[in-house]
C-alpha positions as a Markdown table, in Angstrom:
| # | Residue | x | y | z |
|---|---|---|---|---|
| 1 | Unk | 0.0 | 0.0 | 0.0 |
| 2 | Unk | 1.3 | 3.4 | -0.8 |
| 3 | Unk | 1.7 | 5.9 | 2.0 |
| 4 | Unk | -0.9 | 8.7 | 1.8 |
| 5 | Unk | 1.1 | 11.0 | 4.1 |
| 6 | Unk | 1.7 | 14.4 | 2.6 |
| 7 | Unk | 4.0 | 17.2 | 3.6 |
| 8 | Unk | 2.3 | 20.4 | 4.5 |
| 9 | Unk | 3.6 | 23.8 | 5.6 |
| 10 | Unk | 3.5 | 22.7 | 9.3 |
| 11 | Unk | 5.3 | 19.3 | 8.8 |
| 12 | Unk | 4.1 | 15.8 | 8.2 |
| 13 | Unk | 0.3 | 15.3 | 8.1 |
| 14 | Unk | -0.7 | 11.8 | 9.0 |
| 15 | Unk | -3.5 | 10.7 | 6.8 |
| 16 | Unk | -5.6 | 7.9 | 8.2 |
| 17 | Unk | -7.9 | 7.4 | 5.2 |
| 18 | Unk | -7.2 | 5.4 | 2.1 |
| 19 | Unk | -9.0 | 7.0 | -0.8 |
| 20 | Unk | -8.5 | 3.9 | -3.0 |
| 21 | Unk | -10.5 | 1.7 | -0.6 |
| 22 | Unk | -12.7 | 4.3 | 1.0 |
| 23 | Unk | -11.5 | 3.2 | 4.5 |
| 24 | Unk | -10.3 | 5.0 | 7.6 |
| 25 | Unk | -7.7 | 3.2 | 9.7 |
| 26 | Unk | -8.6 | 3.0 | 13.4 |
| 27 | Unk | -6.8 | 1.0 | 16.1 |
| 28 | Unk | -9.1 | -1.7 | 17.3 |
| 29 | Unk | -7.6 | -1.6 | 20.8 |
| 30 | Unk | -5.6 | 0.8 | 22.9 |
| 31 | Unk | -1.9 | 0.0 | 22.6 |
| 32 | Unk | 0.1 | -0.8 | 25.8 |
| 33 | Unk | 1.2 | 2.8 | 26.3 |
| 34 | Unk | -1.9 | 4.6 | 25.0 |
| 35 | Unk | -2.1 | 8.2 | 26.2 |
| 36 | Unk | -5.7 | 7.6 | 27.1 |
| 37 | Unk | -4.7 | 4.8 | 29.7 |
| 38 | Unk | -4.5 | 5.9 | 33.3 |
| 39 | Unk | -1.1 | 7.2 | 34.3 |
| 40 | Unk | 1.5 | 8.8 | 32.1 |
| 41 | Unk | 2.8 | 5.8 | 30.3 |
| 42 | Unk | 4.5 | 7.9 | 27.6 |
| 43 | Unk | 6.1 | 10.3 | 30.1 |
| 44 | Unk | 4.6 | 13.3 | 28.4 |
| 45 | Unk | 4.8 | 16.8 | 29.7 |
| 46 | Unk | 2.0 | 17.8 | 32.0 |
| 47 | Unk | -1.0 | 19.0 | 30.0 |
| 48 | Unk | 0.3 | 17.5 | 26.7 |
| 49 | Unk | -2.6 | 15.1 | 26.2 |
| 50 | Unk | -5.2 | 17.8 | 27.0 |
| 51 | Unk | -3.5 | 20.1 | 24.5 |
| 52 | Unk | -3.5 | 17.4 | 21.8 |
| 53 | Unk | -7.1 | 16.6 | 22.4 |
| 54 | Unk | -8.1 | 20.3 | 22.3 |
| 55 | Unk | -6.4 | 20.8 | 19.0 |
| 56 | Unk | -7.9 | 17.7 | 17.5 |
| 57 | Unk | -11.4 | 18.6 | 18.6 |
| 58 | Unk | -11.0 | 22.2 | 17.3 |
| 59 | Unk | -9.8 | 21.1 | 13.9 |
| 60 | Unk | -12.3 | 18.2 | 13.5 |
| 61 | Unk | -9.2 | 16.0 | 13.4 |
| 62 | Unk | -7.9 | 13.1 | 15.4 |
| 63 | Unk | -5.0 | 11.8 | 17.3 |
| 64 | Unk | -2.9 | 9.2 | 15.6 |
| 65 | Unk | -1.6 | 6.2 | 17.6 |
| 66 | Unk | 2.1 | 6.7 | 18.2 |
| 67 | Unk | 2.7 | 3.0 | 17.4 |
| 68 | Unk | 1.5 | 3.7 | 13.8 |
| 69 | Unk | 3.4 | 7.0 | 13.3 |
| 70 | Unk | 6.1 | 6.6 | 10.6 |
| 71 | Unk | 4.4 | 3.6 | 9.0 |
| 72 | Unk | 2.6 | 3.4 | 5.7 |
| 73 | Unk | -0.7 | 3.1 | 7.6 |
| 74 | Unk | -1.1 | 5.6 | 10.4 |
| 75 | Unk | -4.3 | 4.9 | 12.3 |
| 76 | Unk | -6.5 | 6.9 | 14.7 |
| 77 | Unk | -5.8 | 6.1 | 18.3 |
| 78 | Unk | -8.4 | 3.8 | 19.8 |
| 79 | Unk | -8.6 | 5.9 | 23.0 |
| 80 | Unk | -9.4 | 9.0 | 20.9 |
| 81 | Unk | -11.9 | 7.1 | 18.7 |
| 82 | Unk | -13.9 | 6.1 | 21.8 |
| 83 | Unk | -13.5 | 9.4 | 23.6 |
| 84 | Unk | -17.0 | 11.0 | 23.9 |
| 85 | Unk | -15.9 | 14.2 | 22.2 |
| 86 | Unk | -13.3 | 12.6 | 19.9 |
| 87 | Unk | -15.7 | 10.3 | 18.1 |
| 88 | Unk | -18.2 | 13.1 | 17.4 |
| 89 | Unk | -15.7 | 15.8 | 16.5 |
| 90 | Unk | -13.5 | 13.9 | 14.1 |
| 91 | Unk | -14.5 | 14.3 | 10.5 |
| 92 | Unk | -12.9 | 11.0 | 9.5 |
| 93 | Unk | -14.9 | 9.2 | 12.3 |
| 94 | Unk | -18.1 | 11.0 | 11.4 |
| 95 | Unk | -17.7 | 10.0 | 7.7 |
| 96 | Unk | -17.3 | 6.4 | 8.9 |
| 97 | Unk | -20.4 | 6.6 | 11.1 |
| 98 | Unk | -22.3 | 8.0 | 8.2 |
| 99 | Unk | -21.3 | 5.1 | 6.0 |
| 100 | Unk | -19.2 | 7.2 | 3.6 |
| 101 | Unk | -16.0 | 5.5 | 4.7 |
| 102 | Unk | -15.5 | 2.0 | 6.2 |
| 103 | Unk | -13.4 | 1.4 | 9.3 |
| 104 | Unk | -10.2 | -0.6 | 8.7 |
| 105 | Unk | -9.1 | -2.0 | 12.1 |
| 106 | Unk | -5.4 | -1.9 | 12.9 |
| 107 | Unk | -3.7 | -3.8 | 15.7 |
| 108 | Unk | -1.1 | -1.2 | 17.0 |
| 109 | Unk | 0.9 | -3.6 | 19.3 |
| 110 | Unk | 1.4 | -6.1 | 16.4 |
| 111 | Unk | 3.2 | -3.6 | 14.2 |
| 112 | Unk | 6.9 | -3.6 | 14.0 |
């Protein structure tokens, strides 16, 4: 599969949709160090997750699972996809809920 990531003015944009198959990749489970698990398993700066969530919600975007970053198939974090605000704010997830796109499940902990 070809990577659909594109460079933009603010750096690498991680595309989670595959326009050839009309799918959006979403992690089927939270990875072992998911930022939405209790505790600070990724040792992020205080407030980092809240800032990421705020930006994703404001931009109708999503949070990509860190285990899928840098791969040919970045996927929406399962924790974000099940977050009460995340699942309704994300354009990609709304398109999947409306049946425009299909969800392509990804297992983040099984990726190299």
